[in-house]
C-alpha positions in Angstrom: -23.9 10.8 52.4 -22.9 12.4 49.1 -20.1 11.3 46.9 -18.3 13.6 44.4 -18.4 12.1 40.9 -14.9 11.5 39.6 -14.3 11.9 35.9 -12.7 8.7 34.5 -10.8 8.4 31.3 -12.9 7.3 28.4 -12.5 6.6 24.7 -14.0 9.3 22.4 -14.2 9.2 18.6 -11.5 10.8 16.5 -13.1 12.6 13.6 -10.4 14.9 12.2 -11.4 16.1 8.7 -9.4 14.6 5.8 -7.4 12.3 8.0 -7.7 8.5 7.8 -9.1 8.0 11.4 -12.1 5.7 10.7 -12.8 3.6 13.8 -10.3 5.3 16.0 -10.9 6.5 19.5 -8.8 8.6 21.9 -8.4 7.7 25.6 -8.7 10.9 27.6 -10.5 12.7 30.4 -12.8 15.3 28.7 -16.3 16.4 28.3 -15.8 16.5 24.5 -17.9 14.1 22.5 -15.3 13.7 19.8 -11.8 15.0 18.7 -12.1 17.1 15.6 -8.6 18.6 15.4 -5.0 17.7 16.3 -4.9 20.9 18.4 -7.8 19.5 20.6 -5.9 16.2 21.1 -2.6 17.9 22.0 -4.3 19.7 24.9 -5.4 16.3 26.3 -2.2 14.3 25.8 0.1 13.4 28.7 3.4 11.6 28.7 1.6 8.5 27.4 -1.5 8.4 25.3 -3.7 5.6 23.8 -5.6 5.2 20.6 -8.1 2.4 20.2 -8.9 1.0 16.8 -12.4 -0.6 16.4 -13.2 -2.7 13.3 -15.9 -5.2 12.3 -15.3 -8.2 10.2 -18.0 -10.7 9.3 -20.2 -9.3 12.0 -17.6 -9.6 14.7 -16.3 -6.5 16.5 -12.6 -6.2 17.4 -10.8 -3.6 19.5 -7.1 -3.0 19.5 -5.3 -0.5 21.8 -2.1 1.2 20.7 0.0 3.0 23.3 2.4 5.9 22.4 4.9 8.1 24.2 4.3 11.8 23.3 8.0 12.5 23.4 8.6 10.0 20.6 5.6 10.5 18.3 3.1 13.2 17.5 -0.6 12.6 17.7 -0.9 13.0 13.9 1.9 10.4 13.3 0.2 8.1 15.8 -3.0 8.3 13.8 -1.2 7.4 10.6 0.6 4.5 12.3 -2.7 3.1 13.6 -4.2 3.5 10.1 -1.3 1.5 8.6 -2.1 -1.4 11.0 -5.8 -1.5 10.1 -5.5 -4.2 7.5 -3.3 -6.4 9.7 -5.8 -6.1 12.6 -8.7 -7.0 10.3 -6.8 -10.0 9.0 -6.2 -11.3 12.6 -9.9 -10.7 13.4 -10.9 -12.5 10.3 -8.7 -15.5 11.0 -9.2 -15.8 14.8 -12.6 -14.3 15.3 -11.1 -12.2 18.1 -8.2 -9.9 18.8 -7.5 -11.3 22.2 -4.4 -13.4 22.6 -5.2 -17.0 22.2 -4.7 -19.2 25.3 -1.8 -21.6 25.0 -2.8 -25.1 24.1 -1.6 -27.7 26.5 1.6 -29.4 25.3 0.0 -32.8 25.3 -2.5 -31.8 22.6 0.0 -30.5 20.1 2.7 -32.6 18.4 5.9 -30.5 18.2 8.6 -32.1 16.1 12.2 -32.0 17.2 14.7 -29.6 15.8 13.9 -26.3 14.1 10.2 -25.9 13.2 8.6 -24.0 10.3 7.9 -21.1 12.7 11.6 -21.0 13.8 12.6 -20.7 10.2 10.0 -17.9 9.6 11.4 -15.7 12.3 14.9 -15.9 10.9 13.6 -15.5 7.3 11.7 -12.3 8.1 14.7 -10.8 10.0 16.9 -11.4 6.9 14.2 -10.1 4.5 13.9 -6.8 6.5 17.4 -5.8 5.3 16.6 -5.6 1.6 12.9 -6.1 1.0 10.2 -3.4 0.7 7.8 -3.0 3.7 4.9 -4.2 1.6 6.8 -7.4 0.7 7.6 -8.0 4.4 4.0 -7.5 5.3 2.9 -10.0 2.7 5.4 -12.6 3.9 4.4 -12.0 7.5 0.7 -12.4 6.9 1.2 -15.6 4.7 3.7 -17.3 7.0 2.6 -16.2 10.5 -1.2 -16.1 10.0 -2.3 -18.3 7.1 0.4 -21.0 7.7 -0.5 -21.7 11.3 -1.2 -25.5 10.7 2.5 -25.8 9.6 4.1 -23.9 12.5 5.0 -26.9 14.6 6.2 -29.0 11.7 9.7 -29.3 10.4 10.3 -28.0 6.9 11.1 -31.5 5.6 7.9 -33.1 7.0 5.5 -30.7 5.2 3.5 -32.6 2.5 1.6 -31.3 -0.5 -1.6 -32.5 1.4 -0.8 -30.1 4.3 -0.6 -27.2 1.9 -3.7 -28.3 0.0 -5.7 -28.4 3.3 -4.7 -24.7 4.0 -5.6 -23.8 0.4 -9.0 -25.5 0.6 -9.7 -23.8 4.0 -8.8 -20.3 2.7 -11.1 -20.7 -0.3 -14.1 -20.8 2.0 -13.6 -17.2 3.1 -10.9 -15.6 0.9 -10.8 -14.3 -2.6 -9.2 -16.5 -5.2 -6.5 -13.9 -5.9 -5.6 -13.9 -2.2 -5.3 -17.7 -2.1 -3.0 -17.8 -5.2 -0.8 -15.0 -3.8 -0.5 -17.0 -0.5 0.5 -20.2 -2.4 3.1 -18.2 -4.4 4.5 -16.7 -1.2 4.6 -20.0 0.7 6.4 -21.6 -2.3 9.1 -19.0 -2.3 9.7 -19.5 1.4 9.8 -23.3 1.1 12.1 -23.1 -2.0 14.5 -20.9 0.0 14.8 -23.7 2.5 15.0 -26.4 -0.1 11.9 -28.2 1.1 11.2 -31.5 -0.8 7.5 -30.6 -1.1 8.5 -28.1 -3.8 9.0 -31.1 -6.2 5.2 -31.9 -5.8 4.0 -28.3 -6.2 2.4 -29.0 -9.6 0.0 -31.4 -7.9 -1.5 -28.4 -5.9 -5.0 -27.5 -7.0 -5.3 -23.7 -7.2 -8.1 -21.4 -8.5 -7.6 -19.7 -11.8 -7.2 -16.0 -11.4 -6.9 -13.3 -14.1 -5.4 -10.2 -12.3 -5.5 -8.0 -15.4 -7.6 -4.9 -14.9 -8.0 -3.1 -18.2 -8.4 0.7 -18.3 -11.5 1.4 -20.4 -12.3 5.0 -19.8 -12.5 7.4 -22.8 -9.8 9.9 -23.7 -12.2 12.6 -22.6 -12.6 11.1 -19.2 -8.8 10.5 -18.9 -8.1 14.2 -19.6 -10.7 15.1 -16.9 -8.9 12.9 -14.4 -5.5 14.3 -15.2 -6.6 17.9 -15.0 -8.4 17.3 -11.7 -5.3 15.6 -10.2 -2.9 18.3 -11.3 -5.2 21.0 -9.9 -6.5 19.1 -6.9 -8.1 21.2 -4.2 -7.1 24.4 -5.9 -9.0 27.7 -5.4 -8.2 30.9 -7.3 -8.4 34.1 -5.3 -7.6 37.4 -7.0 -5.5 35.7 -9.7 -3.5 33.5 -7.2 -4.2 29.8 -6.7 -4.3 28.3 -3.2 -4.5 24.5 -2.4 -6.4 23.0 0.5 -4.5 19.7 0.1 -1.3 20.8 -1.5 0.7 17.8 -0.5 -1.9 15.4 -1.9 -1.8 17.4 -5.2 2.0 17.0 -5.3 1.7 13.2 -4.7 -0.8 13.0 -7.6 1.8 14.9 -9.8 4.4 12.2 -9.2 1.8 9.4 -9.7 1.1 11.0 -13.1 4.7 10.5 -14.0 4.1 6.7 -13.9 5.6 6.0 -10.5 4.1 3.5 -8.1 2.6 4.9 -4.9 5.3 3.2 -2.7 8.0 4.7 -4.9 6.5 8.2 -4.5 6.0 8.0 -0.7 9.6 6.7 -0.1 11.1 9.5 -2.2 13.7 11.6 -0.3 15.1 15.0 -1.0 18.6 13.6 -1.6 17.1 11.4 -4.4 16.7 14.6 -6.4 19.3 16.2 -8.6 18.1 19.7 -9.5 21.2 20.5 -11.5 20.6 17.6 -13.9 16.8 17.8 -13.4 16.5 14.1 -12.5 15.3 12.0 -9.6 16.1 8.4 -8.7 14.1 5.5 -7.3 16.6 3.5 -5.2 17.0 -0.2 -5.7 15.7 -0.8 -2.2 12.4 0.9 -3.2 12.1 -0.1 -6.9 10.0 -3.2 -7.6 12.7 -4.7 -9.9 15.4 -4.2 -7.3 17.4 -1.9 -9.7 17.9 1.8 -9.3 15.8 3.8 -11.7 16.5 7.4 -12.9 13.9 9.7 -14.4 13.9 13.3 -15.8 12.0 16.0 -13.9 9.5 17.9 -16.1 8.0 21.2 -15.1 5.1 19.6 -13.3 7.5 17.6 -11.1 9.8 20.5 -10.5 6.9 22.6 -9.4 5.7 19.8 -7.1 9.2 19.5 -5.5 9.4 23.3 -4.9 5.9 23.3 -3.4 6.7 20.4 -1.1 10.0 21.9 -0.1 8.1 25.1 0.9 5.6 23.0 2.9 8.5 21.2 4.7 10.6 24.3 5.0 13.5 22.8 3.1 16.0 25.1 1.4 16.6 23.5 -2.1 19.7 25.7 -2.6 21.6 23.8 0.0 22.7 20.2 0.1 19.5 18.1 0.0 18.9 16.0 3.1 18.0 12.4 3.8 14.3 13.3 4.5 11.1 12.1 2.8 9.2 14.5 0.7 5.8 13.2 1.8 4.5 12.4 5.2 1.4 10.3 4.3 0.8 6.6 4.1 -0.8 5.4 0.9 -4.2 5.2 2.5 -4.6 9.0 2.6 -4.0 9.7 -1.2 -6.1 6.7 -1.9 -9.1 8.2 -0.1 -8.6 11.6 -1.9 -8.4 9.8 -5.3 -11.6 8.0 -4.6 -13.3 11.2 -3.5 -12.1 13.0 -6.7 -13.5 10.2 -9.0 -16.8 10.2 -7.1 -17.1 13.9 -7.5 -16.7 13.6 -11.3 -19.2 10.7 -11.5 -16.5 8.3 -12.7 -16.1 4.6 -11.7 -13.8 3.6 -8.9 -10.1 3.1 -9.7 -7.1 2.1 -7.7 -4.0 4.3 -7.4 -2.2 1.6 -9.4 -4.7 2.1 -12.2 -3.1 5.5 -12.8 -0.2 3.6 -14.4 -2.6 1.6 -16.5 -4.3 4.9 -17.5 -1.0 6.3 -18.7 0.2 3.2 -20.5 -3.1 2.5 -22.2 -3.5 6.1 -23.4 0.1 6.1 -24.8 -0.3 2.8 -26.5 -3.5 3.8 -28.2 -1.8 7.0 -29.4 1.1 5.2 -31.1 3.8 5.9 -28.6 6.5 3.2 -28.9 6.1 0.3 -26.4 9.8 0.6 -25.6 9.3 4.2 -24.4 6.3 3.2 -22.3 8.3 0.4 -20.7 11.0 2.8 -19.6 8.4 5.3 -18.3 6.8 2.6 -16.1 10.1 1.3 -14.9 9.5 -2.3 -16.1 12.5 -4.6 -15.8 11.8 -5.9 -19.3 10.0 -4.7 -22.4 8.4 -8.1 -22.5 6.4 -7.2 -19.4 5.0 -4.1 -21.0 4.2 -5.9 -24.2 2.4 -8.7 -22.4 0.3 -6.1 -20.5 -0.4 -3.4 -23.0 0.5 -4.5 -26.6 -2.9 -5.9 -27.4 -5.3 -3.4 -25.9 -7.8 -2.8 -28.6 -9.0 -3.9 -32.1 -8.2 -0.5 -33.3 -4.5 -1.2 -33.0 -4.9 -4.3 -35.2 -6.8 -2.3 -37.8 -4.0 0.3 -37.8 -1.4 -2.4 -38.3 -3.4 -4.0 -41.2 -4.0 -0.5 -42.8 -0.2 0.2 -42.6 0.5 -3.2 -44.2 -1.9 -2.6 -47.0 -0.4 0.8 -47.7 3.1 -0.7 -47.9 2.1 -3.3 -50.5 0.1 -1.0 -52.8 
């Protein structure tokens, strides 16, 4: 007796060039070995489609399946969503050793205190925060309170002691960077202070590692000029006197980053934040780190980037500007492109945030007033800028001493 072989759905690797799809697999019925374009995937998508994310942490492999409805989300947007969840998935795998849901512990083995627990307060707290806080802030609170604070979940806020917190700190220090632990302690303190927990009065007794988060920008002016030129002309190819860009949207994102804006501020920018008549754009209070609306002038580089992006998005800038984002990417995609750019030039690895340090350091070393730099960076106080950049090199001290000597001659 012969049986006809039935093709079953399987997970095949997603390897679309210049898309952040590392460790992603598409569930489909096909003879293809991998998906190399959105067009290929769209031919295989039904009403519902699944993308599996595979990641390895400390030698342990974890797999997480994400299910999407094709009417509600495109394949490309689904990839970007899964990419945005990678850090969270890795964090769960790192903490639990598995992505499988943990079995419920029998009630007799866990002491649950009467009244509202720490976890009850967390749920309400996060719901309230979602109204005004940035997504990155919400994610930070969620990781700190839902994952790292598990030993506190069944306690009431008032019963938490400094020893409870110290035990968590000590445990985290065995497998977390010191900076992560300090950030956790700061986040937990803010949450407990909000709920007037008495343990706040003992917080000074907490033993925390010393962390210096300052990352100085040390590249030469020559290298800085190379980086800026490469970012402004990223992926450009000149053909018969006309320039074409392979990754034009990334180039436009780079242009806004070179204006001193944070990556989250850039990616949240909408067309109705732009005033072409006055040649300005605003960073709304809901996006700005200091929770205050910021307004900046548009120079020719930024105006060209906006026109370019409008053309890509088929937006008519002569009409009333709409409530739509300029850029479609998450921050992971421009980060990858930035790293590739630096690698191609043989320069050391930098973060996207280091572009702000690059701008400020270069300006300070070339005698631009610190007050002007503070406004450019959108700092809430000039004191922040002074503390970060006012003492960047011995050359500045020499210039000040030379100026003093000239005055008293």
